[in-house]
C-alpha positions in Angstrom: 25.0 -2.8 9.9 26.0 0.6 11.1 24.0 2.8 13.5 24.6 6.5 13.5 23.3 6.7 17.0 22.9 4.9 19.7 31.9 -29.7 15.1 35.3 -28.3 14.5 35.5 -24.9 16.1 36.7 -21.8 14.3 40.0 -21.0 15.9 41.7 -17.6 15.2 45.2 -17.9 13.8 48.2 -16.7 15.8 48.8 -13.7 13.5 47.3 -10.4 14.8 47.2 -6.7 13.9 45.6 -3.6 15.2 43.1 -3.6 12.4 41.7 -6.2 10.0 44.3 -8.6 8.7 43.9 -8.0 5.0 46.8 -10.2 4.1 45.1 -13.2 5.6 41.7 -12.4 4.1 42.2 -13.4 0.5 43.4 -16.9 1.3 40.8 -17.4 4.0 38.1 -16.1 1.7 39.0 -18.7 -0.9 39.1 -21.4 1.7 35.6 -20.4 2.8 34.4 -20.6 -0.8 36.0 -24.0 -1.4 34.3 -25.4 1.7 30.9 -23.8 1.0 29.3 -26.6 -0.9 30.1 -29.3 1.6 29.1 -27.2 4.6 25.9 -26.0 2.9 24.9 -29.5 2.2 25.2 -30.6 5.9 22.1 -30.4 8.0 21.8 -28.4 11.2 23.0 -30.5 14.1 21.6 -30.6 17.6 23.1 -28.1 20.1 26.0 -29.4 22.1 29.2 -28.2 23.7 32.1 -27.7 21.3 35.6 -28.8 22.2 36.9 -26.3 24.8 33.6 -24.5 24.9 30.3 -24.7 26.8 26.9 -23.8 25.2 25.4 -20.9 27.3 22.5 -19.6 25.1 20.7 -20.9 22.0 17.6 -20.8 20.0 16.8 -23.8 17.7 13.4 -22.3 16.6 11.4 -25.5 17.4 8.0 -23.9 18.2 6.0 -22.4 15.3 4.7 -18.9 15.6 6.2 -15.7 16.8 9.8 -15.7 18.1 10.3 -16.5 21.7 9.7 -13.3 23.7 12.0 -14.6 26.4 14.9 -14.5 23.9 14.0 -11.8 21.3 12.5 -8.3 21.3 11.8 -6.0 18.4 13.7 -2.8 17.6 11.1 -0.3 16.3 12.4 3.0 17.8 13.2 4.8 14.6 10.1 3.9 12.5 8.5 7.2 12.8 11.6 9.2 11.9 13.2 6.8 9.4 16.1 4.5 10.0 19.8 5.2 9.8 21.8 5.0 6.6 18.9 6.1 4.4 17.2 2.7 4.8 13.7 2.3 3.5 12.0 -0.2 5.7 9.5 -0.1 8.5 10.4 -2.6 11.3 7.3 -4.4 12.5 6.8 -6.0 16.0 4.9 -9.1 16.8 3.8 -9.6 13.2 4.0 -13.1 11.7 4.3 -11.6 8.2 7.7 -10.2 9.1 9.1 -12.6 11.7 7.9 -16.1 12.4 9.1 -19.6 13.2 8.1 -22.3 10.9 9.3 -25.9 10.6 12.4 -25.3 12.7 13.5 -22.0 11.1 13.2 -18.4 11.9 12.0 -16.5 8.9 12.7 -12.8 8.8 10.7 -11.5 5.9 10.8 -8.1 4.1 7.7 -7.2 2.1 6.6 -4.4 -0.3 3.7 -2.9 1.6 2.8 0.2 3.6 1.6 -0.2 7.2 0.0 3.2 7.1 -2.4 2.3 10.0 0.5 1.8 12.4 0.8 4.6 15.0 4.6 4.9 14.4 4.4 4.7 10.6 7.0 6.8 8.9 5.9 6.7 5.3 7.9 3.5 4.4 7.0 1.4 1.3 8.5 -1.8 2.8 8.2 -3.8 6.0 10.7 -6.0 7.7 11.8 -7.0 11.2 14.8 -6.3 13.4 15.1 -8.7 16.3 17.5 -8.2 19.1 18.4 -9.5 22.6 18.8 -6.1 24.2 17.4 -6.2 27.7 17.1 -10.0 27.6 20.7 -11.3 27.0 24.1 -9.9 26.4 27.6 -11.4 26.5 31.3 -10.4 26.9 33.5 -12.8 24.9 32.5 -16.2 23.5 31.9 -18.1 20.3 28.8 -17.1 18.3 27.4 -19.3 15.5 24.4 -18.4 13.4 23.3 -20.8 10.7 21.4 -18.9 8.0 20.5 -18.4 4.4 20.4 -14.9 2.9 17.6 -13.4 0.8 18.3 -13.0 -2.9 17.6 -9.8 -4.8 18.9 -6.3 -5.2 18.1 -3.9 -2.4 18.2 -6.4 0.4 20.7 -5.7 3.2 20.5 -8.5 5.9 22.8 -8.5 8.9 23.9 -10.6 11.9 25.7 -8.3 14.3 26.2 -7.1 17.9 26.1 -3.7 19.6 27.4 -2.6 23.0 24.8 -2.2 25.7 26.0 1.3 26.7 24.7 1.6 30.2 25.5 3.9 33.1 28.7 5.2 31.4 26.5 6.8 28.8 28.5 5.3 25.9 26.7 5.4 22.5 27.7 4.3 19.0 30.4 4.0 18.0 32.2 4.4 21.3 30.5 1.3 22.8 31.5 -0.9 19.8 29.8 -2.8 17.0 30.7 -6.2 15.6 29.3 -7.1 12.2 29.4 -10.9 12.1 27.8 -11.0 8.7 26.5 -8.4 6.3 25.1 -9.3 2.9 24.1 -7.1 0.0 21.6 -8.6 -2.5 23.3 -6.8 -5.4 26.5 -8.7 -4.6 25.1 -12.1 -4.0 28.3 -14.1 -3.9 30.0 -12.3 -1.0 29.5 -11.6 2.7 31.4 -9.1 4.8 32.6 -8.6 8.3 33.8 -5.5 10.2 34.0 -3.8 13.5 33.2 -0.2 14.5 34.5 1.8 17.5 35.4 5.3 18.4 38.7 5.1 16.5 37.8 3.0 13.6 34.4 3.5 11.9 32.9 4.5 8.6 32.8 8.2 9.2 36.0 8.7 7.3 39.7 9.4 7.6 40.8 6.0 8.9 41.9 2.7 7.2 38.9 0.5 6.3 38.3 -2.5 8.6 35.7 -4.3 6.4 36.7 -7.5 4.6 34.7 -9.8 2.3 34.6 -13.5 1.9 33.5 -15.3 -1.3 30.4 -17.4 -0.6 28.9 -18.2 -4.0 25.6 -19.7 -2.7 25.0 -17.3 0.2 21.4 -16.7 -0.8 20.6 -20.3 -1.9 22.2 -22.4 0.9 22.7 -22.3 4.6 26.1 -21.4 6.1 27.5 -21.1 9.6 28.4 -17.4 10.3 30.8 -17.3 13.2 32.4 -14.9 15.7 35.2 -15.8 18.0 35.6 -13.0 20.6 38.2 -13.2 23.3 39.9 -10.6 25.6 42.6 -10.2 22.9 41.0 -10.7 19.5 37.9 -10.7 17.4 37.9 -13.3 14.6 35.0 -13.7 12.1 34.5 -16.5 9.6 32.2 -18.7 7.6 32.0 -22.5 8.0 35.0 -22.7 10.4 37.3 -20.6 8.1 38.4 -17.2 9.5 38.7 -14.4 7.0 38.6 -11.3 9.3 40.7 -10.5 12.4 40.9 -7.5 14.7 43.3 -7.6 17.6 43.3 -5.5 20.8 45.9 -2.8 20.3 49.1 -3.1 22.3 48.6 0.3 23.8 45.2 -0.7 25.2 43.5 2.3 23.6 39.9 2.2 24.8 38.8 4.0 21.7 40.0 1.1 19.6 39.0 -1.6 22.0 35.6 -1.2 23.7 35.2 -4.9 23.3 35.7 -5.8 27.0 32.0 -5.0 27.8 28.7 -6.7 27.1 27.2 -6.7 23.6 23.8 -7.9 22.5 22.8 -9.7 19.3 20.7 -8.4 16.3 19.2 -10.1 13.3 17.5 -8.0 10.6 16.9 -7.3 6.9 17.2 -3.6 5.9 16.0 -2.5 2.6 17.9 -0.1 0.3 20.0 2.6 2.0 23.6 3.5 1.6 24.8 -0.1 1.3 21.6 -1.8 0.2 21.3 0.4 -2.9 18.6 0.4 -5.5 15.7 -1.8 -4.7 14.2 -4.3 -7.2 10.5 -4.4 -6.3 10.0 -7.7 -8.1 11.9 -9.7 -5.4 9.5 -9.5 -2.5 8.8 -11.2 -0.2 12.5 -11.6 0.6 13.4 -14.0 3.4 16.5 -14.5 5.7 16.1 -18.0 7.1 17.9 -18.9 10.3 18.2 -22.5 11.5 20.0 -21.9 14.8 21.7 -19.3 17.0 24.2 -20.7 19.4 26.5 -18.9 21.8 29.3 -20.6 23.7 31.7 -19.6 26.4 35.4 -20.6 26.2 36.3 -22.9 29.0 39.2 -21.8 31.2 42.4 -23.9 30.8 
């Protein structure tokens, strides 16, 4: 999800490259697909430390109503002017119709409706929600696990991702880095994708692509664990404990290619349409991304 402005653990393999390891992707993707049915069938477990890790932040969505304001805020800053990447949604705040907790799950819901009475309304024909932890929590390194089920239907573009906090150094996207743990496009319902963006490698052209896909045939009908392993040397992204994307810190320590030694915050959202979401099927709404848990662990020192 690109801005144009500001208990087995998934263990990365020993192979590493300066960009995504495409040779490892195809076999890992098929492994993710082969394990999908068994993983999807398993129920969400209670939070606990994983081997070699300690749980440091989580949301199990146990209290019905709006998301916990101590953990989640709403990103609404571009509503009036329109969102990046030609997206078509209005992101609502504190609105149960677009983000609510119900029966142990966070339900982020996109709807076909116009909130023309909202003071920051920008003419959008759809509503949705974009939750983030900016200003509330951020992390440098760790293991992230988000158990979720994607919305079905052409035009949906949900994402689980992180952005750099920027800060006093004035860094903005892409210099401060972005990690896309999971992106899904409703018109391609059997795949999810992962990527990173930084000052050297981003979508603006002229560089090798760093996006890889994994086959997840039931991504919009079953829950899966979408996972990020982030260390001082490597980013590895996978589904259900199978890595399919790797990005290693370059040997020359180029800060343009590795801004990932600074804090990042987490985002969960459904975009509608846009450059990646594509043509919208208006018969699909309401479209829901359902999240059973968000868990973030730190790696224990040897």
